[in-house]
N, C-alpha and C positions, 0 to 999 in steps of 0.2 A: 235464308242464311244471311247476315249481315254483310259478308265480305267473301271474297272466293281466294282461292289457293295464290293465283299471279299477283293478286292486290297484296295479299301478305308477303308474298317475295319481294316485291316491288319496295314496300315498306321497309323489310330488312335491308334491302341493298342501299337505300337511302342513307339510313341511320349508322349503317357499316361505313360507307363512302365519308359520312361526316366526321365518324372517328379516325378513319385512317388520316384523313386530309389534318386534324387536330395533331395527332402523333408526328404525323413528317414536318408540320410546321414548328412544334416543340422542338423535335431533333434538328431541324436547320438553325434554331438560334443556340443550341450547345451541342456540339458535335462529339462531346466527350460522353454523352449518355447515350450509348448505341442501343440501350434496351429500348428506348423510343423509337427507334428506328426499326427493330425486330417486331416490336408490337404493332407498329404502322403497316408492316408489310404483312402480319398475320392478317389484319382487318381488310388490307387490299386483297389478299389472296382469297379470304372468304367471300368478299364481295364479287370476285371473278366466279368463285362456286356457284354463288347465287345467281349471277348471270346466266352461266351455263344451265342451271336448273330452268331457270325461268324460258330460255330458249327450249328445253326438252319438254316443258309442259305445253309451251304455245304450239310447238311443231308435231306434238304426239309422237316423239319418238323416243324409243327405251331400248335402244341397242347397247351391245357392251361397252363401245368406244366411248360413249357418254357417260355412263355409269362409272366407269373407269376413271375418266378425266374429273368427275364430279369428287369421287373418293381419294383419288390423288391431292386436290387442292385441299381437300378438307385435312388430310395428314400432315399437307406442308402448312397450311394455316396452324394445326395444333403443334407442330415442331418450331415454328416461329414464337408462338406464344411461350413454348417451354424455355428455349434460347434466351428471350427477352428477361424472362422471369428468373433464370438462374444468375442472368448479369445484373439484374437489380438487386439481387438478394447477396451478390458477390461470391457467387457458387463457380466451383471449376468447371469448364465444359470439356466434354469427352466426345470424340468424333464418332464413335459406335452409337451412342443413342442418340444422335443427332441425324444419321442417316438410316437408323433402324426402320423408324415407321413409314417414311415413303418407299424404302427399298421392299418392305414387306407387302406396302400397297400395290406397288407395280407389280411384283412377284404374284400376289393373290390374282390381280385382275387376269394376268396371262393365264394363270391355271383355271379360274373361271371362265374364261373363255374358251380354253380348249375341252373343257368339262360341260359347257353349254349349262351352268348352273342359272337358278332363279334369281331375282333381284334381291330377296332376303339373304339367301346363301352367298350372294355377290359381297353384300354391304356390310352384314352383320360382324364377322369378324374384324373388318377396319375401324366399325364406331366402337366396338368393345375396347380395341386397343387405344383409339384416340380418347373415349372416355376415361380410361385408366390414366392414360397421360395428363389429362385435364384435372382428374382427382389428386394426381399426385402434384401437379402446380398448385393446386389450393392446400396441401400439407406443406409445402414449400413455403407459402405465404404466412402460414399459422406457425412455423416455427421462427420465421422472421418476425412475426409480431411478438413471439414471448422474448426474443432477444430484445427487441427496442421498445417493447410495450407500447405497440403501435395499434390503434384500434381500426385504423383504414386498411391495415393489412390483413387484420382477422375478417374485415367484410369482403375484400377481395378473394381470400381463401375461401369462404362460405360460397360466394358467388361461383367461382370455378369449381368447386365440388358441386354444385346445383347444374352447373352447364354439363359437366362430365356424365351425371347421372341422366339428364335428358337426352343427350344424344345418343344414349345406347337404346333407347327405344325408338328411335329415329325410323328403320325399317318397318316396323310394325304400324306406327303412326303415318308414315307415308303411304300405306296401301290402304287407310280409312279416309275416304273423301270428306267424312263428316268431320272428322279430327285432324286431317293435316294442315289446313288454314291455323287452325288454334297452335299446332305445334310449331310452325313458322312464326305465330306472334310470339309465343314463349321464346323461341329462340333469339328474336328481335330483341325483346326485353331484356334477356340475360346479357346478350352481347352488349347493347347499350350501356347497361348497369356496370359491367366489367368494365368497358372503355372509359365511362366518367370516373370510376373509382381509380383506374389506373392513371388516369390524368392527375387527379388529385393526389396520388401517391408522388408521382413525379413532381409536381409544383411542391409538395411537403419537402422531397429529398433536396429539391434546388434551396428551398428557405434554409435548411437545416446546412447545406454547404455554403452557402454565403455567408453564415454567421461563421462557420470556422475558419473560412478565408478571411474574414474580417479580423478575426483573434490572430491568425498565423500573420497576416500584413503587420499588425500591431507590435507582435512580439519580435518580429525580424528587424523592424523601425528601431526597436529599443536595443536590440543587441548589436547593431552595426553602429549606434551613437555611441553605446558604450567601448566599443574597439577603438572606434577614433578618439575619444577622448582619454583612452589608455596611452595611445601613441604621442599624444602632443604634450606627455609629461617631460618635465625639464630634464636632460642627460644629467645635470649636476646633483639630481636627488635619485637618479634610476635604481641604483644599487638597493636602497632602503626600501624605495617603492615597490620594485619587483620581487623584494624577498617578502613582501606582504602580501601580493595578490597570487593566486591560485590558477589564473588561466592564462597568464604569459610566461612562456618559458624565456630564460636568457642565459646564454652561454657565452663566456670569454675566452679566446685561446689566442696565443702569440704566434711569431712568424713561422714558428715549425708546428702549428696547430695543436700544441698540446693545451689541454684545457686549463685554465686558471681561474675560471669563476664556473659556478653550476647552481644556479637558484634553486628553491623548494619547489617551483612550477616544473622546473626540467627534470625533476624526479618524477613528478605526477605525469609528465607527457611520456618520457621515454624510460622510466623502469630504474633507471640508474640513481644511486645516491651519490651526494656530491663527494664522499670518500671513494667512491669506485670511478668515479670521473676525472678527477683532477689527475692531472699529468698524463693521461691517456689522448692519443690522438683523436680529434674529434669525429673524424669520418669515419673510424674505426666503429663509433659508439651509434651513428644515426644515419650511416649511409650503406648502400650496399656495395660489396668489393667492385663492380664494375664501374662505381662512380667516383673511387678513391683519385684514379690520375687527375680526372677532369676539375675535380673539386680542388686539389692540390695546385694544379696550373692556375686556376681562378684566384686562390689566396696571393700566390707568388705575384700575379700581375697586380692585384689591388694593392700590394705592399710595395711593390715598385713604382705604381703610378701614384700611389697616395689616394686614390678613390676606390671606395668599397663597391663590391659586387653590387650589380641592380637588385633590388628587391623582387622576390617573386615567389611563386608555389613550387612545392617538391613533395614528393612522398618520404617520410623518414621511416627507418627501421626501429622498431622499440626493442626492448630487452626480451621480452616474452615472445618476438617473432612477429607480431602484428605491424601492419603498416598505417600510418597517420598520416591524412593530408593535412600539411603545415605551409603557413604565409610566413617567410621568414625574410626580415629588414638587416641587412649588415652594416654596422658602423664602425668606422676606423679611426682610432684615436690613437694618442701616443702615451706608452706608460709612465710610470713614475721614473723610471731609468731611461726614458727617451724612444725606448722600442717600441715598435707598432703593434698595437693589441687590438683585434677584431672582435665586436660582440655582436651575436645573432638575436634578434629579437622574435621570437616565435609566437603566432597565434594558431590555434586548432581550426581547421576549416571543416573538419568532419561533417558535423552537423549543419554547417553554413552550406556546404554543397546541396545537400540534401532539401534544406529549406528554400534554396532558390529557386531549384526546380518545382517544388511545390506553390512558390510563389507565384511563379509565371501561370501555372494551371489554375490556381484560384484567381488570378486576375480575369484571365479569361471566363470562367465561370461567374465571377461578379458581375463582369460587363454583361454577359447574356441575361442573368437575373434581373438587373436593372433594366434593361430594355424590352424584356419580356412579360414585367408585372403591371399589373393595372394602376400602381401606386407611382406617384411622383418620388423618385430618390434622389437625395442630394449629399455632399460632402461639403463641409465649411471649412475655413481656418479659424484662427483664432478671434478674427474681427467679423464674424459670422457671414462671411463673404463666400458666396459658393465656389468651390473650385470643381467639383463634378457633380453633374445632375443627367437624368436620362430625358427623353423625348416628352414622356408624359409629365414631368415637371414642367417644363415648358408650356405644355398645353394647359395644364392647371393654372398656373401664373399669368399666362400670357403675356409670355415675356420671349424676345430672342434671345441668341446666345451671349450676344455683347452685353445686353442688359442684365442678362443673369450673372454673368462675370462679375459685373460691377455691383452686384448687391441689390438689383432692381426690385427684390423680392418688398424692401421697406416702403417704396412707393406704391405698392399695392395696399399695404395695411391702412386700414381707416385712421385718418388723421386723430381722432379721439384715443384710438387704442395703440398708435404708434410707440408712445414712450413707455408704457407699460409692457408691451411687448418685447422690446428691445431690453428694458430690466431684467424681465424673465429669462431672456438668453443669457443675459450678463451673470445673472445670479446662478444659473445652472452651470455656467462654465466654470466659476468660482468655486462652488458646491463640489463639481466633478461628479453631478448625479444625472441620470436619464431623467427626462420629463415627457409628458404628454400635454398638448395644450391646443386650444381652438382659437383661431383668429378670423375677424372678419375684414375680407379683402374688397377692395374698390377697383373694378375692373375699368378699362379705358372709354367703355362706352357708356359708363355711370352705373352699371346694375352693381350689384353686392354678391358677393359669395362666400361661404363658409367653408374653411378648410380646417382638418385637424393633422397635428404636426406630432410624430413621434421621434424624439432624438436623443442620441446616447453620445456621452463626450468621449472623444480621442485623446489618448495620452501620446504626446511627442515630447522625446527626453525628460521624461519622469515628471511633465507636468500638462495640464489640459489645454490643449491647443486646437479644439473645434467640435465639431458635431458630425454624426452619421443619421440620416433620419429618413423618414417618408412622409410625403404629404399626401392626404386623401379630400377629394370634395366631399363635404357633408354638408352641403347647403340644404338639402331636402330635409335630412334628420334632424338638422339643426333648428329649421323653422317650427317643425313639430314641436322640438323639446322647450323652445325658448317660452311658448304659451304654458306649458306644465310647470317650469322652473320657475317663473315667476309668483305662481301661487303656493308653491311647495319649499322655497328656499330658506324663508323664515324659520319654519317649523321645523325643517331638515336638520337646520344647524344646531337649533336649540334641543330638539328632542333626539335624534338620532346620532350625533355627531359626538355627545356627552361622553366621556370615560366613565362616568358614574352611572349606574342605573337609574332608568326614570321611567316610571310607570303610571297609568292612567287606570284608576279603579271606580267603581261605583262606592259611593258614601253608605247608601242604604245596606248593601249586602256584601260590599268589598269585593265584588268579582271584576277581575282584570279585564279592560278593554283595550289596552295596546302597551308595549314595553319597548324600550330600545335595545340594540345588538348587546349592550352590557351584560343583559339580563342573565343569558345563558351560561355564560362565564362566570358570574358570582354564584347564582343559586343552582345550576346544573341543571334546570328544567328547559326545553326548547319552547318557543314562542307559542308553536302549536299545542302543546301539553298544558300551557298556563293559561291562555285565554278562555273567558266564560268560567273562570274557577278563582274561589276566593283564597285568602291566605290561611283560611281554616282548612279548604279543600287540601292544599297543598301541604299542610303541616310545617308551615316557616315558621310560626311563632314558637321559641322554647316556652315562654311566660307569656300566658295570654294576658294576665294583667297588664304588662306593659304596652299591649296594643290598645286596652281599654282606656289606660291614661293618655296615650297618645290622641285617640279619638275625642277624649273629654277636653283636652287642651285645643284641640283643632275646633271643637263647638264653641269654645269660649273666646279663643284669640284668634281662629281662623287660620293660623299658622304656626307651624314647630319649626324650630332652627336646631340643628346639629344635637339632638336629643339620641343618647346610646343606648341600645337594644340588643337584646341577644337573640339570633335569628337560626335556622339550621337549612343546610343543603338539602338536595336531592339524596344524597347518598347517607345523610344521617350526622355529617360533621358540623358541629356548632361553630358560629363565629359570631365577632362583636361588631355591629354595624353602627353606621352613623347616620341618623335619618333627618331628613327637612321635609317638610309636606307644606300645602296649602291647599284652598279651595280654589277650584278654578270652574267655569261655565262655558258650556260647550252646547250649541244648538237649544239654547234655551234651559239645560239640564245643569244641575251642579255635580261635579266629580272632585275627586281627591288626585291630585298630583303629588307624587311621592319622588323624592332623590334619594339613593341609597349607597352608602360606601362602606367597602369593608376596612376596619382599622384594627383587625386582630394584630398583624403584624407590627403595627404603629404603637399599639399598646405593650406588645410584647418588648419592644425595644427600648421604651420607656422605662418598663420594670428591670429589664436587663442593664439598663445604664446606671439606674439608682443601685442596683444590686452591686455593679462592679465597682462603683464609686466608694461604696461602703466596703468592699473587699479590700480596695486598695487604701483606704485609711486605716483601716485594721490591720493590715500587713504591714503598712509603713511604720506603725506603731509599736508592734510588737515584734518585729525582726529583731535577731540577735545582732545583725550586721549594724554597725553605727550609719545612719542615714540621716543626709541634711538637705534640705531645698531652699535655693537661693534665687534672688531675681538675676537674670543672665547681663543685663546692662549696669545695674546698680551694685551688684555683688552682696546686697543685705539678704540676711537670712529670713526667710518666711516659715519655716517651720523644722524642727528635729527631732527624732525619736528618743527614746527613752536609753537605748544604747549609747547613744552621742553622747546624752547628758552625762552618763557614767563615765565614759572614756574621758571626757573634756572637764568635768568637775562641774559643769555650769548648767543651770536650769534653763526651761524654754523662755521663760520670761526675760531672761537675762540676755539671752541670744536674739530674739527675734528684733528685725528692725537695725541689727548693727551686721557689719561686714567682719571678714576675718584679722583684716588690719586693725579694725578697732579694738577688738577683743584681745589681739595680741597671742593667738593660738597658733601662729605659723613661726618656726624658727628660720627657714629657709624661703622667703617670698619670690624666688626667683624660680624656683620648682613650681610654685602655684602658676606663675604668668605662664610657664612653657604648657601647662596643663589646661589654661584659659585659650591659649593659641592653636592649640590641639581642638579643642572645642570648638574653636570658630572656623577652623578648616575643614575638619571631619566630621563634626557633629557628635563625637564622643572622644575621651581621654581615658586611657586605660593603664594601671599600675604605675604612678608615677610615685617614687618612694620619696616621701617628704617627711622633715622632722617636726612635730607640733609640741605644743608644751601643756601640761593639763593644769588644774586651779593650783596644785602645790609646785607649778613651776619646774616639774619634771620633765626631761625630753623622751618622747616616744618616737619610735621609728615605725612609720606606717605607709601602706600602700593605698593611694588616693585614686579612684576612679570617677568619672563623670558622663552625664549623658544629658543632652540639650532635648527638651521635651517642652509644648506649648500648655498653659493653663488659661483657657478662655483665648483671650488676645496676646496674653504677656508672656515673653520668653523665657523659659526657667530653666534650672539647672539643678538635678538629682545628683548629689555625692554621696559615695560611699568609701568608708575607711576600714582597712583591716590591720590591727595592731601586730608589728611583727618585731617588737623587740626582742622578745624571747628567741625568736628563731634567728635573729642578727647574733645575738650571744653564744648561740648553739654554733651557729656556722664559724664564727673565731675560734671556739675550742675543737671542732673537727678539722681546721686548716692547720693548727698546732700538731694535732696527732700524725696528720698527713705528711707533714714534714719529718717527723720522726719515722714514720713507715716509708718513706722513700728511699731513705737512707739504708735501713735494713733489706728493702728489696733488691737494691743495686748490688749488694753482698752476695744474697741468694741468687740472683741472676747469673753472676759469673759461674758460681758453682754448678748451677743447672746447664749451662751452655755447654760446657766440657760433657756432662752424661747425656747431653741430647745428640752430640755427634757421635758419640758411641752407639748409642740407640739407632740412629739415621741408617749408619752401614749395615747392621743387622736388619732393618725393616726393609732396605732396599731387597736384601737377599730374598726375606720371605715373599715379597711382593712377587718377584720373580717367579717363585716355586709355584705361588698361588695362581698367578697367570696361565702356566702351564697347566695348573690341575682344571682351571675352569673352562679351557679349551678341549681338553678330554671328555670333560663331564658333557660338553655340548655336542661333541662328535658321537658319543655314546648314546645319547637321547634321540639321536637323528637316525643312528643306525637301528634302533630297536622300532623306530618309527616306520622306516623302511620295511623291515621284516613283517612287522603287522600289518602293513598295507598289502604289500604282496600276497600275503596269506588269504586276507579278504579277499582280491582280485581274482584268486584261484577259482572260488566257487562259482562266481557268475561267467568268467570266462569258459571253465569246463562244460557249465550247463549250455552255453550258446554252441559250444562246437558240437555237443551231443544232438542238439536239436539240428544244427545245419547238416550234419551228415546224414541223419534221417530224413532230412528234406531232400537232399542230393539224391537218395535211394529213392525215395517216392517218385521224384523227377524223372530218374531214369526209367523206371516202370511205367510212366505215364507216357513218356515219349515212345517208347517201345509199343505200346497199345496204339497210339496214334500212328506210327508208321506202318502197322499191321493192318489197319482199317478196322478194327475191332472196338473202338472207343464207343463206350455207352455214356448216356447221361448220368446214370448213378456213378460211374466211374470218375467222370468230370468232376460232380458234385462232392464225390469223396475225396477228390486230390484237392480242392478248392478249400474244403474245410480242414483238410491238414495243413496246406501252405497257411491259411489264415491264423490256425493255433500256432504254428512255428514261427510265424513272424512275430505275433504277440509275445511269446516267449522270448525270442531274440531280441526284441525292442526292450523287454523287460530287465533281461540279464545284462544288457549292453548299458542300459539307462543307470543300472546299479553299479556298473565297474566305472561309466563317466564319472558320477557323483563321488565315487570314492579317490578318482584321479585328480577330478579337480579340487577337492578338499585336501589332499596330500600336498598338489602342487602350491595352492595358496599358502598352506601353513608353512611348507618346507621353505618357500621363496622369503614369507615373513620373517621367519626365524633365523634366517642365514644372511637376509640383507640387512635388516634393522633399518628400513626406511620410513621415513615418517609419511603419513597419509591420511586422509579422511575417510572412516571405517565406519559400518554399522557393528555395533558391539555385539548384538545377539549372533549376527552372521558369523564373525569372528569366534566366538564362544562354540557355536555350533561346528563350527570346521574344526577346531582343535580337539572337541571331544569325539568326533567322528574320525579323525585319525587315530585316538587312543582306543577306539572301540575293541579292535582287535585284543588288546590288552586286558580291557575291562571284561570281555565275554567269557573268559577263561577263569573269573572269579565270580564269588556269589554277591558281589556288592554291587550297587546301583547309584547313578548320577541323577540328580536333580537340577534343573537349570531354570531359574527365576529371573530372566532378565527380558525387560520390555522390548518390542520389535522397532522402536522409533528413536532409541537412543544412538547419536550419530558422535563419534570422537575424533579428533583431531590429534592423533598421537602416532606411537609406533606399535603398530600388531603384532610385530614379530615378537619383541621382547615380551608383550603382556601374554602372548600364546606360549611363550617358555614359562612365565610365571605360572600360568595354570596347570602347565603340564608337569613342573617341578611340585605343586601343590598335590596334583594328583597321585604322582609316584611316591611321595612322602606319605600320604594317607595309608597307601595301599600295603607298604613296608611297614610304618610305625603304627598309625592309628589303628589298623584292622588286624593287626597281627594276632592270629590266635581264633579270630572271631568267624562264625559261620554266615553273618549277615552285618551290613553296613551301607549307610548312605553318605554321600557326598552332596552338600546344596551348596551351588553357586546361584548368587543372587547380586543385583545392581540396583541402586537408588540414584535420585538426583538430590542431595540434600540442600543444595543452594546452587546459585548462579555460577556457572563454569567450575562446577565440583561433582566429581564422579566417586561413589564410594561402592567398591566391589568386596563382597563377602564371600570366603570360602569355608563352609563349616562342616565338621564330620561329626559322628555320634560314636566316634572311637574310644580308646582307653585314655586320652587326655595326656597332659604334661605337666610331670610333678613341679612343684612351685620351685623348688632350687635349681632346675633346669631353665626354665622360663628365660631366664636372665642370658642365656649363652645359646640358645638355638640358633642365632643369626652370626654366632662367631666362625670363623673359617676353620676348618678341620675338627669343628667339634660333631661328634657323632657316638650314638648309644651302639651302633653296629660296626664298631670298628674291628675289622678282620673278618665279617660277613657281608663285604659288598658295599659297606658305606664309605663315602668320601668325606664326609661332613661338609660338602660345598653346596649343597643342594639349595637349603635356605639362605646361605651366604649370597648365591647367585641371585635369588629372588631380592633379598634387602637390597643388594647393588643395584638390580634394573629398576627397582620400586624408586629408590632415592635419587639415582643419578641419571636415568634415561627418562622415565616416565614423570620426573618431577613432582612425585608423591611421598606418602611416608606410610608406613605399615606398622600395624601391632597386631598382638597375638592375644587372644582369650581362651583360656582353657581352664578346665573342670575335670578331675579326677574321678574314675568310676565310684572309687570309694567314697568321695564327697557327695555325689549324686544320690547314690544309694542310703546315705545316711540322712538325707533330709535336708543338708545344707544349701543346697540350690534347687530351685524350681525348672530348671532349663535341660536338666539331665547332663551327663557327661559328655567330654569330646573336647574339639579343638576348633575355633574360629579365628582365621586371618582375616584382618578389616584393612583393604588398601584404599586411601584415600588420594585421590589425584585429579588433575585439572582436565575438565573436557577438550579444551584445547591449550596446548602447550604453548607457553612463549618463546619469543626468540632466544632467550638466555637459556633456556631449558633444552630448545632445540640444539644449541651450540653444544651443550653437554652432551646430550644424547648423540649427535653425530659422532663425538670423540670417544665416548663410553665404549664401545665395542673394539676399538683400537686399543684401549688401554688393556683390556682384559685377557 
């Protein structure tokens, strides 16, 4: 045997102690990460367990006490692993799972000692439980890895699962002398790997947290700068400024504390509009009642003393009842009438308080990260002078703190590179971009050192004001790279960094020897797929004769420049390429160097530009609208189209090179000057009415419009002219007719006013009667609804009473048998079966009754309250028809609901339910009269944004055409004297148009029309309601008033 069991235990103790020390060290650097302490404690307890194990094997003692201590230590270590892993994953801790495993371990040790159990029986239950906990820890890391996409977390999860499986076979392996050392060796390897991975996870979390802290610090700095800038604004312009900003609330009030000014941000802060706030005592708007007196006293004292109250923070009450943290500054000024006025300037501190707390914690974590990393960390100002650095930075740069603060790093840079390094930093600061660079330093002892700097810019008040970065000593790596870089630098720049495709291939067979990184992007083949193959093998050439022509030119001229050929990508798509090629010699052999560039898009743009220019020229020439093109500076015409020539009676040759003034075509030059001024200011001039002369010197009224364009480098104006001469003549005739009509209208208006007064009195009486009938109709519908629901409730409640009485009887019999002592198992089982069945029946009937009551309550409340709320349309429709079910079940008709379950409506569910109820009763009374079957179909769709369409269709007898125009009229009914009031559909029309803010139309086909083949959709009536998904404020006011007017 290569090693013994004590040797394996000692090795495990050593690596466990090292890991425990590492975790406690990391925890000492950042006390906030408590999971490091738990993991360190787990390894420490594990080390103590192994120590007891070592003593046990050395002394050859195997009594119950030592075995119990070892099991307890293992349970505690597993529990500490579990606690630390839960805290790392930000999962909540519960007391019961924490004490479960140690408590069970102690309890089982006592039981094992009392029963004198063997080693396996003593330890097997504990290791099974502990192994299960370790596997659960592995699952916890896997879940965390899925959320964070973290490979290290996946590795940690796998190691914990392996560790959990391994500890489950520990009792058996421990009893095998040959296997026990290997078992401890495997334990040591697993725990060591787990410790290393956990340390890497902790460091990774620390780096991520440092990045988040830096971003939060930067954001907080910007917010404070913006707040301070806003407060320094001039008082003389504060009204206009504070009306334009949204994050500073300003209120003004007089000596009586009545609000006289309330800006837009105040509404966003406190919820009150300016109309609601003006004239109100300000303390009643934003303070709690117990603060009224103190606030009034402070304001009176400020007015008397002439000094405003001191600025400070307070908690303001908003209109919706919420509390908002505010920093308020008061300014006391004299108003226009000399009366004192106090203005409050308020800033919202709610998010600032939260950020201040996070900033302090982030600062602590950043310091811990900076001091704990192996990299040098620094922060500079705009002059690249460090304002923060860690000890590692001083060690790498060999500076003391005073030298570092004075920018001593410049003295360490080699004199030959000092200017270029400073220029690199300055350029990065101006560009505001992160950079990575290497520099050679000269140490005080004369030695050289290479460092690698990673730096990112910092924003201060909207501008780049410094850097945050790291310094790494890369001397050894740099020395190895310099030798390689000298030999590869020229070839790398020429070959690999070109944006064009560069390849080297054999002249004889065309096989590729190398290609740069742009190859795969252009052709689609990877470098590995193309190496060793020819262009024929890859099928790149579309026309092989183009390759032969290229090779022939190379053989003759030794090089080819910018030859365009047609090539093919891997996926088969063709493209136009521009090739340049020449012969080169490498290692004594001749090869072909080729540079390829995709010019497909360039060629397409060239052709598109030519086509566009041709289309513009044709459009300009054949346009029926008179168009002219002139030079913007000289005013000389460059071109005119045919329509312009016809309008002015001039030819193109007569116009080109002359101005409008030269040609004498403008009757009022001042209008032309105004159009030119508009063009100079806005770049366009629209519809300037101007009078022009044609060749016969006739005056024409036209509308002149112009737009500035550029043709090459010359600014030009394209003019369009619309002849409105006939339009103006018609307008004059219409004005004369209007004057005569107005006189006739005045006479007719006087006659109508008298008739309207008489009709108004009659209409008022009719409206009062209609309102009384509408209220009666609503109460009758609600009474019918209550009667139907009461009938439906009777069945489940009656069934429940029957089952409960039977269960009571069975229970009395069972109690009698228990008291007599004659209880049998069969009797008990029978009673339990009966009780289970009774409970199921009771729950089923009571659930049915509860659903009926819930639906009735919702529908009844909605229909009587007419309150606006957001609701699910399908739920409301289902509730309405659930309450109508008692009425529908007595008929042979059925209702089909086709409403999507995800339609949310912000409106009035009660009135909408009343509409559906009226449609249903109307269908039962009129549409299905005398029919043995019928279907009512309710559907809803969203035809557009904020638009809802509800269709209620029946397949009944339909409505005659001469009655369709009157169905919404009040008191119109075909059942007069038979229970019809004539108000059902009138109520529906008023609700849809006044409350729901929509419109309603009716589509109806009579049975005779459908059977005669006039319509393919059959007979029946369809009511279509179109209403907004979210009713606007105007509609809300109308809806709130509508129920009171009915």
